[in-house]
C-alpha positions in Angstrom: 10.4 -28.6 242.0 10.5 -24.7 242.4 13.8 -23.3 243.4 13.4 -20.9 245.9 16.0 -17.9 245.9 17.1 -16.5 249.7 16.5 -12.9 250.5 19.7 -11.6 248.9 21.0 -8.4 248.0 19.6 -8.0 244.2 23.1 -8.0 242.5 23.7 -11.3 243.8 20.3 -13.1 242.7 20.6 -13.3 239.1 24.5 -14.6 239.8 23.4 -17.4 242.1 20.5 -18.5 239.7 22.5 -18.7 236.7 25.3 -20.5 238.8 22.7 -23.1 239.9 21.5 -23.7 236.3 24.8 -24.0 235.3 25.9 -26.4 238.0 22.6 -28.4 237.1 23.6 -28.7 233.5 27.4 -30.1 234.3 25.9 -32.6 236.9 23.4 -34.0 233.5 26.7 -34.0 231.4 28.6 -35.9 234.0 26.1 -38.7 233.5 26.1 -38.9 229.8 28.1 -41.3 228.7 30.6 -41.2 225.2 27.9 -43.8 223.7 25.0 -41.9 224.7 26.2 -38.5 223.3 27.3 -40.3 220.0 24.0 -41.6 219.6 22.0 -38.6 220.7 23.9 -36.7 218.1 23.3 -39.3 215.4 19.8 -39.3 216.6 19.1 -35.3 216.3 20.5 -35.8 212.7 18.3 -38.4 211.6 15.2 -36.8 213.3 15.8 -34.4 210.8 16.5 -36.5 207.8 13.2 -38.4 208.6 11.1 -35.4 208.9 12.0 -34.0 205.3 11.7 -37.6 203.9 8.5 -38.2 204.2 4.7 -37.6 205.1 3.7 -41.0 206.1 6.3 -41.5 209.0 4.6 -40.7 212.4 5.8 -41.2 215.5 4.2 -43.9 217.3 2.5 -43.1 220.6 4.4 -43.2 223.7 7.5 -41.1 222.4 7.1 -37.3 222.0 10.5 -37.3 219.8 13.0 -39.7 218.1 15.4 -38.5 220.9 13.0 -39.8 223.5 12.8 -43.3 221.6 16.5 -43.6 221.4 17.0 -43.1 225.0 14.4 -45.3 225.8 16.2 -48.1 223.5 19.6 -47.2 225.1 18.2 -47.5 228.6 16.6 -51.1 228.2 19.9 -52.1 226.2 22.3 -50.8 228.8 20.7 -52.3 231.5 23.2 -54.6 233.2 21.0 -57.2 234.7 18.9 -57.5 231.3 22.6 -57.8 229.7 23.5 -60.5 231.9 20.2 -62.6 231.2 20.5 -62.5 227.7 24.4 -63.4 227.7 24.2 -66.3 230.1 20.6 -68.2 231.0 18.9 -66.9 227.7 21.6 -67.5 225.4 21.5 -71.1 224.9 17.5 -71.5 224.7 17.8 -68.7 222.3 20.4 -69.7 220.4 18.8 -73.4 220.0 15.6 -71.9 218.9 17.2 -69.4 216.4 19.0 -72.4 215.0 16.4 -74.2 214.2 14.6 -71.9 212.6 17.4 -70.7 210.6 18.2 -74.6 209.5 14.4 -74.9 208.6 15.4 -72.0 205.8 18.4 -73.9 204.5 16.2 -76.8 204.0 13.9 -75.0 201.9 16.9 -73.4 200.1 16.2 -69.9 201.4 19.7 -69.4 203.0 22.9 -70.8 202.0 26.3 -71.4 203.8 27.7 -68.9 201.7 25.1 -66.3 202.0 26.0 -62.8 203.8 23.6 -62.2 206.6 22.6 -59.7 208.7 20.2 -59.9 211.9 18.8 -56.2 212.6 18.1 -55.5 216.3 20.2 -58.1 217.3 21.2 -56.8 221.1 23.7 -59.1 221.8 24.0 -61.4 218.9 22.0 -64.8 219.8 20.6 -65.0 216.3 24.2 -64.5 214.6 25.5 -67.1 216.8 22.7 -69.5 215.7 23.4 -68.3 212.4 27.3 -69.6 212.3 26.6 -72.4 214.2 24.8 -74.0 211.1 27.3 -72.8 208.6 26.4 -69.4 207.8 29.7 -68.0 208.9 29.7 -64.4 207.3 27.0 -63.3 209.9 26.8 -59.7 211.9 24.1 -58.1 213.8 23.4 -54.7 214.1 21.9 -52.7 217.0 22.2 -49.5 218.7 24.9 -50.9 221.5 27.5 -52.8 219.9 28.7 -56.3 221.1 31.8 -57.7 219.7 32.3 -60.0 217.8 28.6 -60.3 217.1 27.2 -57.2 216.8 28.1 -53.8 215.5 26.9 -50.7 216.4 24.1 -48.7 214.2 20.6 -47.8 213.9 18.1 -49.9 211.5 16.6 -46.5 210.9 19.3 -45.7 209.0 21.8 -48.7 208.6 25.6 -48.1 208.0 25.9 -50.5 205.0 26.1 -49.9 201.2 23.3 -50.9 199.0 22.8 -54.3 198.0 25.1 -55.9 200.7 23.3 -58.7 202.2 22.0 -62.1 200.7 20.0 -62.4 203.9 18.3 -60.6 206.7 16.5 -61.5 209.9 14.8 -59.6 212.2 12.1 -60.2 215.3 12.0 -56.2 216.6 9.7 -55.3 213.5 7.5 -54.1 216.8 10.3 -52.0 218.1 10.7 -50.0 215.1 9.6 -46.2 215.6 9.4 -45.7 212.0 8.4 -48.8 210.1 8.6 -47.8 206.7 12.0 -46.5 207.2 12.9 -49.7 208.9 11.5 -51.6 205.8 13.1 -49.2 203.4 16.7 -49.8 205.1 16.3 -53.7 204.8 15.3 -53.4 201.0 17.9 -51.0 200.2 20.6 -53.2 201.9 19.3 -56.4 200.5 20.5 -57.6 197.0 18.3 -58.7 194.3 16.7 -62.2 195.3 17.9 -61.8 198.6 15.6 -63.2 201.5 14.3 -62.0 204.8 11.7 -63.2 207.3 9.2 -60.6 208.4 3.0 -57.4 203.2 2.1 -54.4 201.8 5.3 -52.3 203.4 7.7 -54.6 201.2 7.0 -52.8 197.9 10.0 -54.5 196.3 9.6 -58.1 197.2 7.4 -60.9 197.4 6.2 -63.3 200.1 7.6 -66.9 199.2 6.6 -68.8 202.4 4.3 -68.4 205.3 4.2 -70.7 208.2 3.7 -71.1 212.1 6.7 -71.3 214.0 6.8 -71.8 218.1 9.4 -70.0 220.0 9.5 -67.0 222.5 7.1 -64.3 220.9 7.8 -65.8 217.4 4.3 -67.1 216.0 4.3 -66.7 212.8 7.3 -66.6 210.1 6.6 -64.8 206.7 9.7 -64.9 204.4 10.3 -62.2 201.5 12.2 -62.0 198.6 13.4 -59.2 196.9 12.4 -58.9 193.3 14.8 -58.6 190.4 15.4 -55.1 188.8 13.7 -55.2 185.6 16.3 -54.5 183.0 15.8 -51.1 181.0 14.7 -52.0 177.2 16.0 -49.4 174.2 
């Protein structure tokens, strides 16, 4: 939209234009929640890190920058209508399907009650609730928007956890990753040796231990990887 400055004395025109731009900027800031401002700062920092770490990271079509990707994900995750659906009518159905899925992993000795588990991109924590319901009590989710006590705040492109923290990591949002290699790299970094995660070429430090068909809201194939043990150095 073109802004037209009325016919005023020449000295007033620059002043009024500057005032208009300043008020527009203040209006924009007033609509930014503390979470939006915090995530935007994190996005700027991570974008700088990613641009300096690898030549094979490319922005997925549809996003002009990492900031625009983060903003899109925040808008979707913070949508009050979607969050109400996720925590009400969708809750029992998805927790039930996830629980069946995780129980099958337990039966194949790929996850145990004592496992420390992370659900990547968990939104409101349906996967975490499912894990806890089958006995894996030390489970937590990770998402841009926290949902206590099931989900903590964090970006799956830069997990806020130490190396080799988890025995098991699960995600059904791989297609949401802007930088797939970074997404995978963070899972392998925070997974313990011989740790398991259902998601081949990207997992350089892992091997496929199981593949099968599954039936549940967008999940049609389960691929389970296990992180390889580190080779001991020989003198």
